[in-house]
C-alpha positions as CSV (number, residue, x, y, z in Angstrom):
1,X,-48.7,-22.5,13.1
2,X,-46.9,-24.3,15.9
3,X,-45.6,-27.7,16.9
4,X,-46.1,-29.3,20.3
5,X,-44.7,-32.4,22.0
6,X,-45.0,-33.9,25.5
7,X,-43.6,-37.0,27.1
8,X,-44.1,-39.1,30.3
9,X,-41.5,-41.5,31.7
10,X,-38.9,-41.0,29.0
11,X,-35.2,-41.5,29.9
12,X,-33.3,-38.3,29.1
13,X,-36.6,-36.4,28.3
14,X,-34.8,-33.1,27.4
15,X,-32.9,-34.6,24.5
16,X,-36.0,-36.5,23.4
17,X,-38.1,-33.3,23.3
18,X,-35.2,-31.4,21.5
19,X,-35.1,-34.1,18.8
20,X,-38.9,-34.1,18.4
21,X,-38.9,-30.3,18.2
22,X,-36.3,-30.3,15.4
23,X,-38.7,-32.6,13.5
24,X,-41.5,-30.1,14.2
25,X,-39.5,-27.1,13.2
26,X,-41.3,-27.0,9.8
27,X,-44.3,-25.8,11.8
28,X,-42.5,-22.7,12.9
29,X,-39.1,-21.5,14.0
30,X,-39.2,-18.0,15.3
31,X,-39.1,-19.3,18.9
32,X,-39.0,-22.5,20.8
33,X,-39.0,-23.8,24.4
34,X,-38.7,-26.9,26.6
35,X,-40.1,-27.5,30.1
36,X,-38.9,-30.4,32.3
37,X,-40.7,-31.1,35.5
38,X,-40.3,-29.7,38.0
39,X,-39.6,-26.0,37.2
40,X,-36.9,-26.3,34.5
41,X,-38.0,-23.9,31.8
42,X,-35.9,-23.0,28.8
43,X,-36.8,-20.7,25.9
44,X,-35.1,-19.2,22.8
45,X,-35.9,-16.7,20.1
46,X,-33.8,-18.7,17.7
47,X,-33.9,-22.1,16.1
48,X,-34.5,-25.3,18.1
49,X,-30.8,-26.2,18.0
50,X,-30.0,-23.2,20.2
51,X,-31.7,-24.9,23.1
52,X,-29.1,-27.7,23.1
53,X,-26.6,-25.9,25.2
54,X,-29.3,-24.8,27.7
55,X,-30.4,-28.3,28.4
56,X,-27.0,-30.0,28.3
57,X,-26.9,-30.6,32.1
58,X,-30.6,-31.0,32.6
59,X,-32.1,-34.4,33.5
60,X,-35.7,-35.5,33.8
61,X,-38.3,-38.0,32.5
62,X,-41.4,-35.8,32.0
63,X,-41.6,-32.7,29.9
64,X,-43.2,-30.6,27.1
65,X,-41.9,-28.6,24.2
66,X,-43.0,-26.2,21.6
67,X,-41.8,-24.5,18.4
68,X,-43.6,-21.4,17.2
69,X,-44.4,-19.4,14.2
70,X,-45.9,-16.2,15.7
71,X,-49.6,-15.6,14.8
72,X,-50.8,-14.0,18.0
73,X,-48.2,-11.6,19.6
74,X,-44.7,-10.8,18.5
75,X,-41.7,-13.1,18.7
76,X,-40.5,-12.4,22.3
77,X,-39.5,-14.5,25.2
78,X,-42.7,-13.6,27.0
79,X,-44.7,-14.8,24.1
80,X,-42.7,-18.0,23.6
81,X,-44.0,-21.3,24.8
82,X,-44.2,-23.2,27.2
83,X,-46.2,-20.7,29.2
84,X,-46.4,-20.7,32.9
85,X,-49.3,-19.2,34.9
86,X,-49.0,-16.3,37.3
87,X,-48.4,-18.5,40.3
88,X,-46.4,-21.0,38.3
89,X,-48.9,-23.8,39.0
90,X,-49.6,-24.5,35.4
91,X,-47.1,-25.0,32.5
92,X,-48.7,-25.4,29.0
93,X,-48.0,-25.6,25.3
94,X,-50.7,-24.8,22.7
95,X,-51.3,-25.1,19.0
96,X,-54.3,-23.2,17.7
97,X,-56.2,-20.0,18.2
98,X,-58.4,-19.0,21.1
99,X,-61.2,-16.8,19.7
100,X,-62.7,-15.6,23.0
101,X,-59.4,-14.7,24.6
102,X,-60.3,-11.0,25.2
103,X,-63.3,-11.8,27.4
104,X,-61.3,-14.4,29.4
105,X,-58.5,-11.9,29.8
106,X,-60.9,-9.2,31.1
107,X,-62.3,-11.7,33.5
108,X,-58.9,-12.7,34.8
109,X,-57.8,-9.0,35.2
110,X,-60.7,-8.5,37.5
111,X,-59.3,-11.5,39.5
112,X,-56.0,-9.6,39.8
113,X,-54.1,-11.6,37.2
114,X,-51.3,-9.8,35.4
115,X,-50.0,-10.5,31.9
116,X,-46.5,-10.0,30.5
117,X,-47.0,-11.0,26.8
118,X,-49.6,-10.6,24.1
119,X,-50.6,-14.2,23.4
120,X,-53.9,-16.0,23.8
121,X,-51.9,-18.9,25.2
122,X,-50.8,-16.9,28.3
123,X,-54.4,-16.1,28.9
124,X,-55.4,-19.7,28.6
125,X,-52.7,-20.9,31.0
126,X,-53.8,-18.4,33.6
127,X,-57.4,-19.4,33.2
128,X,-56.5,-23.0,33.9
129,X,-54.7,-21.9,37.0
130,X,-57.8,-20.0,38.1
131,X,-60.0,-23.1,37.5
132,X,-57.5,-25.2,39.5
133,X,-57.5,-22.8,42.5
134,X,-61.3,-22.8,42.4
135,X,-61.9,-26.6,42.1
136,X,-58.6,-28.4,42.8
137,X,-59.9,-31.1,40.5
138,X,-58.2,-31.8,37.1
139,X,-61.3,-33.4,35.7
140,X,-63.4,-30.4,36.4
141,X,-60.8,-28.2,34.9
142,X,-60.9,-30.1,31.6
143,X,-64.7,-30.1,31.5
144,X,-64.8,-26.3,32.1
145,X,-62.1,-25.7,29.5
146,X,-64.1,-27.5,26.8
147,X,-67.2,-25.5,27.7
148,X,-65.6,-22.1,28.2
149,X,-62.9,-21.9,25.6
150,X,-63.8,-21.1,22.0
151,X,-61.6,-21.7,19.0
152,X,-59.3,-24.4,17.7
153,X,-56.8,-25.8,20.0
154,X,-54.6,-28.8,21.0
155,X,-53.1,-28.3,24.4
156,X,-50.8,-30.2,26.8
157,X,-50.1,-29.0,30.3
158,X,-48.7,-30.0,33.7
159,X,-50.3,-29.1,37.0
160,X,-47.6,-28.6,39.8
161,X,-47.2,-31.6,42.0
162,X,-49.5,-33.8,39.8
163,X,-48.0,-36.8,38.0
164,X,-50.1,-36.5,34.8
165,X,-49.7,-34.7,31.5
166,X,-53.2,-33.3,30.6
167,X,-54.4,-32.7,27.1
168,X,-57.4,-31.4,25.2
169,X,-58.1,-31.5,21.4
170,X,-60.5,-29.5,19.3
171,X,-60.0,-28.8,15.5
172,X,-56.3,-28.9,15.8
173,X,-54.1,-32.1,15.3
174,X,-53.0,-34.2,18.2
175,X,-51.8,-37.8,18.5
176,X,-50.9,-39.8,21.6
177,X,-48.4,-42.6,21.6
178,X,-47.1,-45.5,23.7
179,X,-44.0,-47.6,23.8
180,X,-43.6,-50.0,26.7
181,X,-44.2,-47.7,29.7
182,X,-43.3,-44.5,28.1
183,X,-46.1,-42.1,26.7
184,X,-45.9,-39.2,24.4
185,X,-48.2,-36.8,22.5
186,X,-47.6,-34.4,19.6
187,X,-49.2,-32.3,16.9
188,X,-47.5,-34.5,14.3
189,X,-46.9,-38.2,14.4
190,X,-43.6,-37.7,12.6
191,X,-42.1,-36.2,15.8
192,X,-42.8,-39.4,17.8
193,X,-42.7,-42.0,15.0
194,X,-40.4,-44.4,17.0
195,X,-43.3,-45.3,19.3
196,X,-45.3,-48.5,18.6
197,X,-49.0,-47.8,19.6
198,X,-51.0,-44.7,18.8
199,X,-54.3,-43.0,19.5
200,X,-55.8,-40.1,17.6
201,X,-58.3,-38.1,19.8
202,X,-61.5,-36.9,18.3
203,X,-62.6,-33.3,18.5
204,X,-63.8,-32.5,22.0
205,X,-61.9,-35.3,23.6
206,X,-59.6,-34.6,26.6
207,X,-57.8,-36.6,29.3
208,X,-54.5,-37.3,30.8
209,X,-51.6,-39.7,30.7
210,X,-49.2,-41.0,33.4
211,X,-47.4,-44.3,34.0
212,X,-50.4,-45.9,35.7
213,X,-53.3,-44.4,33.7
214,X,-54.0,-43.3,30.1
215,X,-57.4,-41.7,30.1
216,X,-59.7,-40.1,27.5
217,X,-63.0,-38.4,28.2
218,X,-65.5,-39.1,25.5
219,X,-68.6,-36.9,25.9
220,X,-67.5,-36.2,29.4
221,X,-67.3,-40.0,30.2
222,X,-64.0,-41.4,31.4
223,X,-62.5,-44.4,29.6
224,X,-59.1,-45.9,29.0
225,X,-57.3,-45.0,25.8
226,X,-57.5,-47.7,23.2
227,X,-54.0,-47.6,21.6
228,X,-53.6,-49.3,18.2
229,X,-50.3,-50.6,16.8
230,X,-49.0,-48.6,13.8
231,X,-45.6,-48.6,12.1
232,X,-44.3,-45.1,11.3
233,X,-40.7,-46.0,11.6
234,X,-40.2,-45.7,7.8
235,X,-41.2,-42.0,8.0
236,X,-37.8,-40.3,8.0
237,X,-37.3,-36.6,8.8
238,X,-33.7,-36.6,7.7
239,X,-32.5,-34.3,5.0
240,X,-29.9,-36.8,3.9
241,X,-27.3,-35.3,1.7
242,X,-29.6,-32.4,0.6
243,X,-29.1,-28.9,1.9
244,X,-32.8,-28.2,2.3
245,X,-35.9,-30.3,2.9
246,X,-37.6,-28.7,-0.1
247,X,-34.8,-29.8,-2.5
248,X,-34.9,-33.3,-1.0
249,X,-38.7,-33.5,-1.5
250,X,-38.5,-32.3,-5.1
251,X,-36.0,-35.1,-5.8
252,X,-38.5,-37.6,-4.2
253,X,-41.2,-36.8,-6.8
254,X,-40.3,-39.7,-9.1
255,X,-40.7,-42.0,-6.1
256,X,-44.2,-40.5,-5.5
257,X,-45.2,-41.4,-9.0
258,X,-44.1,-45.0,-8.4
259,X,-46.2,-45.1,-5.1
260,X,-49.2,-43.8,-7.0
261,X,-48.9,-46.5,-9.6
262,X,-48.8,-49.2,-6.9
263,X,-51.7,-47.5,-5.0
264,X,-54.0,-47.3,-7.9
265,X,-53.3,-50.9,-8.9
266,X,-53.9,-52.1,-5.3
267,X,-56.9,-50.0,-4.2
268,X,-60.2,-50.0,-6.2
269,X,-61.1,-46.3,-6.7
270,X,-63.9,-47.1,-9.2
271,X,-66.7,-46.3,-6.8
272,X,-65.3,-42.8,-6.5
273,X,-64.8,-42.4,-10.2
274,X,-68.4,-43.5,-10.8
275,X,-69.6,-41.0,-8.2
276,X,-67.8,-38.2,-10.0
277,X,-69.0,-39.4,-13.4
278,X,-72.6,-39.4,-12.3
279,X,-72.5,-36.0,-10.5
280,X,-74.3,-33.0,-12.0
281,X,-71.8,-30.7,-10.3
282,X,-68.4,-31.1,-8.7
283,X,-67.0,-28.5,-6.4
284,X,-63.3,-28.7,-5.4
285,X,-62.2,-26.9,-2.2
286,X,-58.7,-26.3,-0.9
287,X,-56.3,-23.7,0.4
288,X,-52.9,-22.6,-0.9
289,X,-51.1,-25.2,-2.9
290,X,-54.1,-27.6,-2.5
291,X,-56.4,-25.0,-4.0
292,X,-54.0,-24.4,-6.9
293,X,-53.9,-28.1,-7.7
294,X,-57.7,-28.1,-7.8
295,X,-57.8,-24.9,-9.9
296,X,-55.4,-26.5,-12.4
297,X,-57.6,-29.6,-12.9
298,X,-60.6,-27.4,-13.6
299,X,-58.7,-25.6,-16.3
300,X,-57.4,-29.0,-17.6
301,X,-60.9,-30.5,-17.8
302,X,-62.6,-27.3,-19.0
303,X,-66.1,-28.4,-17.9
304,X,-68.7,-26.0,-16.6
305,X,-69.9,-28.4,-13.9
306,X,-66.5,-28.8,-12.3
307,X,-65.4,-25.7,-10.4
308,X,-62.8,-24.8,-7.7
309,X,-63.1,-22.5,-4.8
310,X,-60.8,-21.2,-2.0
311,X,-62.1,-23.0,1.0
312,X,-62.2,-20.0,3.3
313,X,-64.3,-18.1,0.8
314,X,-66.9,-20.7,-0.1
315,X,-70.3,-20.0,1.3
316,X,-73.0,-21.7,-0.8
317,X,-72.8,-25.4,0.1
318,X,-75.2,-26.4,-2.6
319,X,-76.2,-30.0,-3.5
320,X,-73.1,-31.3,-5.2
321,X,-70.2,-33.7,-5.0
322,X,-67.3,-32.1,-3.1
323,X,-63.6,-32.8,-3.5
324,X,-61.6,-31.6,-0.5
325,X,-57.8,-31.3,-0.9
326,X,-55.7,-31.1,2.3
327,X,-52.1,-32.3,2.5
328,X,-52.3,-32.4,6.4
329,X,-56.0,-33.4,6.7
330,X,-56.3,-30.8,9.4
331,X,-57.1,-27.6,7.3
332,X,-59.5,-25.7,9.5
333,X,-61.5,-24.1,6.7
334,X,-62.1,-27.6,5.2
335,X,-63.2,-29.0,8.5
336,X,-65.7,-26.2,8.8
337,X,-66.9,-26.9,5.3
338,X,-67.6,-30.6,6.1
339,X,-69.9,-29.5,8.9
340,X,-72.0,-27.4,6.5
341,X,-72.3,-30.0,3.7
342,X,-75.5,-31.9,4.2
343,X,-74.7,-35.2,2.3
344,X,-71.3,-36.3,3.6
345,X,-71.5,-39.4,1.5
346,X,-70.7,-37.1,-1.5
347,X,-67.5,-35.8,-0.1
348,X,-64.1,-37.1,-1.4
349,X,-60.9,-36.2,0.5
350,X,-57.4,-36.2,-1.0
351,X,-55.0,-36.1,1.9
352,X,-51.5,-37.1,2.8
353,X,-52.6,-38.1,6.4
354,X,-55.2,-40.9,6.5
355,X,-55.4,-40.6,10.3
356,X,-56.3,-36.9,10.2
357,X,-59.5,-35.1,11.4
358,X,-60.8,-34.8,7.9
359,X,-60.2,-38.4,7.1
360,X,-62.3,-39.4,10.1
361,X,-65.2,-37.1,8.9
362,X,-65.7,-38.2,5.3
363,X,-66.6,-41.4,3.6
364,X,-64.2,-41.4,0.6
365,X,-60.6,-40.9,1.5
366,X,-57.8,-41.0,-1.1
367,X,-54.2,-41.2,0.1
368,X,-51.8,-38.8,-1.7
369,X,-48.8,-41.2,-1.1
370,X,-46.5,-38.2,-1.0
371,X,-44.5,-39.2,2.0
372,X,-43.3,-36.7,4.5
373,X,-43.4,-33.0,3.5
374,X,-41.4,-31.1,6.0
375,X,-40.6,-28.1,3.9
376,X,-43.0,-25.1,4.2
377,X,-43.6,-25.1,0.5
378,X,-45.5,-28.2,-0.6
379,X,-44.1,-29.9,-3.7
380,X,-44.7,-33.7,-3.8
381,X,-48.3,-33.3,-2.7
382,X,-49.0,-30.8,-5.5
383,X,-47.8,-33.3,-8.1
384,X,-49.6,-36.2,-6.5
385,X,-52.9,-34.3,-6.2
386,X,-52.9,-33.4,-9.9
387,X,-52.0,-36.9,-11.0
388,X,-54.7,-38.5,-8.8
389,X,-57.4,-36.0,-9.9
390,X,-56.5,-36.7,-13.5
391,X,-57.0,-40.4,-12.9
392,X,-60.4,-39.8,-11.2
393,X,-61.8,-37.7,-14.0
394,X,-60.2,-39.1,-17.2
395,X,-60.5,-42.4,-19.0
396,X,-57.0,-42.8,-20.1
397,X,-54.1,-45.2,-20.1
398,X,-53.0,-44.2,-16.6
399,X,-49.8,-46.3,-16.5
400,X,-48.6,-44.5,-19.6
401,X,-49.5,-41.1,-18.1
402,X,-47.6,-41.9,-14.9
403,X,-44.6,-43.2,-16.8
404,X,-44.5,-40.0,-18.9
405,X,-44.9,-37.9,-15.7
406,X,-42.0,-39.6,-14.1
407,X,-39.8,-39.2,-17.1
408,X,-40.7,-35.5,-17.4
409,X,-39.9,-34.9,-13.7
410,X,-36.5,-36.7,-14.1
411,X,-35.6,-34.7,-17.2
412,X,-36.5,-31.5,-15.3
413,X,-34.2,-32.5,-12.4
414,X,-31.4,-33.1,-14.9
415,X,-31.6,-29.4,-15.8
416,X,-30.8,-28.3,-12.2
417,X,-27.8,-26.2,-13.3
418,X,-29.8,-24.4,-16.0
419,X,-32.5,-23.7,-13.5
420,X,-30.0,-22.3,-11.0
421,X,-28.7,-19.9,-13.6
422,X,-32.2,-18.6,-14.3
423,X,-32.8,-18.3,-10.5
424,X,-29.7,-16.1,-10.2
425,X,-31.3,-13.6,-12.5
426,X,-34.5,-13.5,-10.5
427,X,-33.7,-13.6,-6.8
428,X,-32.6,-9.9,-6.7
429,X,-35.9,-8.7,-8.1
430,X,-38.5,-7.1,-5.9
431,X,-41.6,-8.3,-7.8
432,X,-42.6,-10.7,-10.6
433,X,-45.5,-11.3,-12.9
434,X,-45.9,-14.9,-14.0
435,X,-47.6,-14.6,-17.3
436,X,-49.4,-17.2,-19.5
437,X,-52.7,-18.2,-21.1
438,X,-55.3,-20.9,-20.4
439,X,-53.9,-23.8,-18.4
440,X,-50.5,-22.1,-18.2
441,X,-51.9,-19.5,-15.9
442,X,-53.1,-22.2,-13.6
443,X,-49.6,-23.7,-13.5
444,X,-48.1,-20.2,-12.8
445,X,-50.5,-19.6,-10.0
446,X,-48.6,-22.3,-8.1
447,X,-45.2,-21.0,-9.3
448,X,-46.1,-17.5,-7.9
449,X,-47.0,-19.0,-4.6
450,X,-43.7,-20.9,-4.4
451,X,-41.7,-17.7,-5.2
452,X,-43.5,-15.8,-2.4
453,X,-43.1,-18.6,0.1
454,X,-39.5,-19.3,-0.5
455,X,-37.9,-16.1,-1.7
456,X,-40.3,-13.5,-0.1
457,X,-40.5,-11.8,-3.5
458,X,-43.9,-10.5,-4.4
459,X,-45.2,-12.6,-7.3
460,X,-48.6,-13.0,-9.0
461,X,-49.9,-14.9,-12.0
462,X,-51.8,-13.1,-14.7
463,X,-53.2,-13.8,-18.1
464,X,-51.1,-12.5,-20.9
465,X,-54.0,-10.6,-22.4
466,X,-54.3,-8.6,-19.1
467,X,-50.8,-7.2,-19.3
468,X,-51.8,-4.2,-21.3
469,X,-54.8,-3.5,-19.0
470,X,-52.7,-2.0,-16.1
471,X,-50.0,-4.4,-15.0
472,X,-47.6,-3.4,-17.7
473,X,-47.4,0.2,-16.3
474,X,-45.8,-1.1,-13.0
475,X,-42.8,-2.8,-14.8
476,X,-39.3,-1.4,-14.1
477,X,-35.8,-2.8,-13.7
478,X,-36.8,-4.4,-10.3
479,X,-40.1,-5.9,-11.6
480,X,-39.6,-9.0,-13.8
481,X,-41.8,-11.2,-15.9
482,X,-41.8,-15.0,-16.3
483,X,-43.6,-16.2,-19.4
484,X,-45.0,-19.7,-19.9
485,X,-45.6,-20.0,-23.6
486,X,-48.7,-22.1,-24.3
487,X,-49.9,-20.2,-27.4
488,X,-48.0,-18.4,-30.3
489,X,-50.2,-15.3,-29.7
490,X,-48.2,-14.7,-26.5
491,X,-45.1,-13.6,-28.6
492,X,-46.7,-10.2,-29.0
493,X,-47.2,-9.9,-25.2
494,X,-43.4,-10.6,-24.7
495,X,-42.7,-7.8,-27.2
496,X,-44.9,-5.5,-25.2
497,X,-42.8,-6.0,-22.2
């Protein structure tokens, strides 16, 4: 998981890129780097802020930047982006995974290329240089890349002595922006939200931007980018007075409830509700927190024809109505799923990004209205997803439900000091069981994920009745239990522990 940014004709480009990378830091923070044309490359194995002193005396108007969470290769300077090719003709940033990198690397080794790191991006950068030396034609390079490279990728790169910033997008997020005669691109619009006009490339699109031309190739045919005015200036990435983004976002949950109330009263979702009501089978797909929200709603509804699956493991793709849940709208496993579902008219997407790849692939899109989620652990979108799914499936007084939800959230926030005292008893543990029955287990599935994400403590949710069937034998002073009491019969389970 990485964040990329690039800019053309931006006054004080180093500081602009630094600021954008700080916004993208939620995408990864084990290394970062900035390249300013020509040949000013800076990297760090620390947080983005550590680049500030390195670029203090650097000037330039064109550049690219990257913040990384290592997925391919360790966190080393050789593996950090931006990458430069063997002869330093190409400088590139990349978000995604190259699946055929080994065959390309073997090909390049035979061409006497040497490699100093372990990343697929270093291989890609050198392959672009090879293509450049063969053809000396950027258009041919882009076409060959689309044909030769397998996997998901959003890339931005410079060719030495060329005025343009080149890009290619496939199954990884990318947005291009314009303000006056300055142009930028990023993996997240939040990083460049002060621009005025935007373009979201489709999968398989590529092109270049410079002060004279802004080009996209659609099906290998050249055309000018059609920017559209959007206003993202209200999207703030500031933590405000909060110490952490996650805490800030938890405290924003009551505002999310207010947004949902307005959204439901403004947009007619009855067609989607009717689709679900008349469906013989509903399959909910998601990953991580999104899956947990879908899993919760299946427990809440308790109907045999409404089931949830982890998106990466679902293989059947039977005739059914599908609900896809993706905070980013860029979840690879869900994008793959859409391509296997025959009737895309029966796909409903819940997403926090209505300009995302998934939003462009399906007919029915519902906006989560959660606002920015920069923290790694999703909070607002989990609450929003559950509330929206409840509305879609249940005939209830929804204004009353939302009012109660908002009050419950506020009452929980008032207990911050009590919660902090409980946390002080947990954070030194090495492992945790989160124990409940029925719908409580679904709630604790998300609780266990949050504990793992934030504290790096092993945690798993289990049914209380399963304690005596093995798990209880692992308990010791470093292995705790959290019980969510949903049934009086659980008292005996607590006594067992």
